[in-house]
C-alpha positions, 0 to 999 in steps of 0.5 A: 572605447573598449571595442576600439581597445579590442580591435587595436589589441587582438586584429592591429598587435595581434596579442589577447586582450587581458578581459576579453568580454567579446570571445570568451572561452568556450565552458567545456564539461570536460576537466579533471585534475592538472598535473605539476607542482606550484609554478612549474606550467600545468598539463590538464588531464580531462576526467575521461583521461585526456589531456586537454588543458596546456599552461607551459607559456606563463599565464597563456592557456590553450585548450586543446585535447592533444588525440595521440596523448593516450594510455593504451592496454596490452594483454598478453596470455601463453605467449599470444597478444588477447587484448588491446585498447586505447583507454579513451572513449574517443573515435578520432578521425587520426590514427585510425590504426588503433582500436578505439572506442573504450566503453566508457561505461567500464570506466569510473573517475575519482580526484582529490586533489592533487591525486586523481583516480582512474578505474578500467575494468577490462570488459571481458577479461576478468582484469582491471586497471587502476592509473593513480595520478600524483602530483607534487602538491605539498603543503609547506615544501618549498622544494618538492612542490615546484616541480613540473612533474605527475606520476601515473601509477598502475595498479593491476589486478588479474582476476583470472586463473592464469598469468598474463603479460600487462603492458601499459603503453604512454603515447605523447605528441611533441608540443601542446596540440598547437599550430606551433607544432607544425612549426618544424624543427622540433625532435625526440631522443630515447634517454635512460637515467640511473641514480642510487640504484633505480633506472628509468628509462623513456623518450625527452620530446625537445619541442624548439620554438623561438620563444620559451622553448621545452622538453617533455619527456615521457619515461617509465621506472625499470625494476626487476619484473618489469621491462621499459620499452620505446618508440622514438618517433611516429606520425600522430597525423597518420594511420598509426598502425606501425606502433600498434602492430608493433605493441600487438606483437609481443607487448612491447614496442621496438626501441630504437636507439638514436635521435628522430630526425628534425621535424619539416615545417607542417610535420608533426611528431610524437613517441611512445614509452611501454612498460611491461609485467607479468601478473599471476593469476589472481595476482596484483603488480605495479608499473610506474610512468611519468610524464615531466617537462622542462621549460626553465627560462622563460620570457613573458610577451614582452621579451624584455627579461629572461625568468628562472624558474623556482625549480631550477635551483634544485635541477639546473637552468641548461634545458637538459634536467627532464632526465633527473626530473622524471627519476626523481618524480619516479622515485620521490611518489611514495613520499609525496604520496605520504605526506599528502594522506598526512594533510588530508587524513586529518580532514577525511576523516573527521565524521562531523564534516560533510562529504562534498566539504571534503572534496570542495576543500582539497579540489579548489586547490587546483587553481594553486598550480592551474590559475597561470602560476609562477614561481620565479627565482630572483637572480642570484646577482640581483641586489636589493635596490634592484627589487626595491625601487627608490621609495623601498628601503625600508623593507629590509628583509625583502631580499632576504625573502625573495631570494630564498622563497623567489616570487609567487603570483597567480592569474585572477582567472585563467579569462581574466588575465591579471597577477596576483590581482590583490582584491581578488587575493584578499579572499584567495589568500587564505589557502596560500598563508594555510599551506605556503605561508612563505608564499604569502609573504613573498607576494606581499613584499611584492605588493609592498615595493610597488605600494612605496613607489610610483609610477608616473607614466599615464594611461586612459582608461576604458570605461570613464575615458579619463587618462591617470598615473598608472600607479599613483605612490602609496596606493595599492596596486590593482594587481602586478601586471599581465604575462602577455607583457611585463609582469612585475615591471609593469603594474596594473594591467587592469586598465577598465578604471583608474584603481587608485580611488578604489576604496578596498584595495589599501585595507585589504593590504593591511588586513593581510599584514595581520592576518598573516602575521597571527598565522606566522608569527613571523615579527620581522615582516611585521616590522617591515610591513608596519610603515607600509601599512601606515603609509596606505592608510594615511592615504586612505583617510581622504575618502572620510570625507566629513570626518566621522571616522568611517570612509565613504564609496564615491558613486563610481567602480571604487573596489571589487564589486566594480560594477555595483557602485556604491554611494556614500557610507557602505557595509563592505568598505565601511565595515573593510575600514573599521577592521583594518583601523582595528588591526593599526591599533592591535599592531600596534599595541604589539609594536609598542607604537603608542603614538599611533595606536591612540590616533587609530584608537581615536578614530575607530571610536569614532567611526565605529559610531558613524557605521551604526548610524548610517547603515544599521537598520536594525536586521542588517547593515544597509548597502550604502547610505545614500537613500536610493531605490537599492540602498536598503538592499541585503548584500551577503558580503556585508561582514567582511570585516568582521569575517577577517576579525574573527579569523584573526581571533580579534572579534570578541572583548575590547576588540568587538568592532561591530556587536555581536547581536548586530552580526549574527541577527545580519547572518540570520537575515542573509542566510533567509534572504540571499541564501533560503530565498534564492533559487530554493536554497539550493545554490549558494547566497545570491550577492544582492537581496531585496527586503522583499526576497527578490534578488537585487537587479540594479547591476550585473553583479547584485544578482550573481552568485560569487562562489568565493564570497560565498565561502567567506560568508561560510567562513563568517558564520561557523566563526560565529557559531552557524555552523549548520547554516554555513555549511547549507550555504556553502553546499549550494556553491558545491552543489551547483559548479562541481555537479549540476553546471559541470564546471569542475576544476574549472570554478567561475567567478560568478553564476546567476540562477538560470544557468549564466555564468562568468570568468571560468577557472578563478582565484576567488574561490579559494576563500573556502581554506577560511571555513578549514581555518574557522573550524579548526578556531573552532576546535582549538587548533588556531595558533596563539596570538604572538606578541613581541617584545614591547618596545619603541619601534622607528618606522 
């Protein structure tokens, strides 16, 4: 069924599969810190300085190293050029008139997202260049964090006994290296932009496809002692001698005026800017260059609706914002860096935290921007009915929230092309709610709208061959759509299984609602979400087939472990259920809804007893209650419910759902078996382990390590006082992904012990921010739980 669908999709419709099981993206161990803010597209620069991963069309990736996109240095002394070198180790077949083959032994790369540093020691020249790369990714900032820009600050250290003139040339091809670059009709033009006494100069590269046209801008900051020159157009497929000789002659470019001609079909074009200054003997100077891209209005794959990106609120949607964006970036990056340092330094300077953790915590945040991320404006003429649908009138603050903060979505993974995949976002959402809480609130409103409405369109599901409604009322969707279709308009792009009977989606909505309220104190949000929580829990109650207060799994793919089947009561879904029931009691208490509180208190008391009776075996909670050969497997994620309860301060006293002694025993067992007995304790926690210390191989997922699950497990350990064990558990994932497997800035969903991995660049590892929340709670810095004024609430 999948193969027939794949052939129809890829060969007949000429579209890519939302999950391509037959043509996975090959692993390239080349990526570095991506450029750009949230939701405006990203351009990834590799650790060797190349521009090599492109996501300008929302959610759709193009993997191509574009050779013309380079930085070149020119050194001159006493009126003579003494050194000119492309700062790249490449030896390409094009642009052979340039001096390639920089020796990588003299260069060093460091990344701490959203910044990166490339240090070049110029051999034999006694000159050191440090290129600092900055993107505006700033917590709690909903303006600058949306900007599609990156800044390159070149620090030049002259160790010579004489002055040296230093020029840095930034060359860029018009396009992304795709076939479309040669489609014709593209053109470049020089520009200058001056405001508040600050002037920038550069070249605009206008890329003009039929859908989603955009402009790239490369520029430098002009200031006392710094000149900026340019080449408007050159052929990046040729030898490039004219550009090279132009720079070599005097360390400047000719700066012709006027626009270039339109490219012919089959022709590609590029441009270059050059920033130059004189650096005194044993002195230090700075050159500042920027890259901006302006694709303000986008169509998704269906081409049905025109969407405006978030940054257009501040820079307009006419497609002419690149000069202003460039100027803003070059005049504000110092402020961005101050804010980034104020956020990061307390963690970086904490000597009790291991260095690998500091690296992982910030660098895993790359997915916030490079997860195919979109951040769209709600049209100004949009009314509540347009967003709410027929059943969403109760969401009174939906329109104000979406108008003020826009709509946010990110992919499950660069290979798993579904937006806001909700069972996975459950883990990743900690990064969002801790750093950009308004985007988490906005995302939750979008999910709530889909919950209360239904989609009666039937569809056949690939793995079961059944036909069912795409989306049922009062059921949380799996995802909000495919960027190659029309997200928000058509949800549930995932058509492997019918997710209407998944056991975890509804529960994860309830858990996030209370967690968000606990961390933000947003009482309007809680009141709006309360009826939706009641609706999804009512829908969930049907899964308690024996009325013992505990839901049962159905023996088919019905939760996030969609290839690891569960029968009967289960540690994972049962634990999430009890945590959600507990949070329903707490929300009802906060809102003064005594009737609902009593209803769920009764369920909780019954369910706790059933959970312990059905699953506790004296050391840990069994995978499920089926009595099958693998029902006694040790699941690393068995304490997921406790993880969320602990994050919200509901893990003790009257809200102790799972006995503390049992939680600690389970976590110690997981540490002993799933962590230490797997790969010598060096690769994190395997999902499933048999009691005899052999991985559970009953499914393709049970003997995988899921990086995001391991970070969540580590957070749970930290919450329960097992701090050393938590760090040891998470460290295995970091060392495996970022060091041994070379998967920097493409952390996969899963890997196995023997160098098998699945789904590069995945959402779930953002759960590492729950470790930070656990550490802050232990240090007494977590928010105090808020209380609303008591009184009855009308649903």
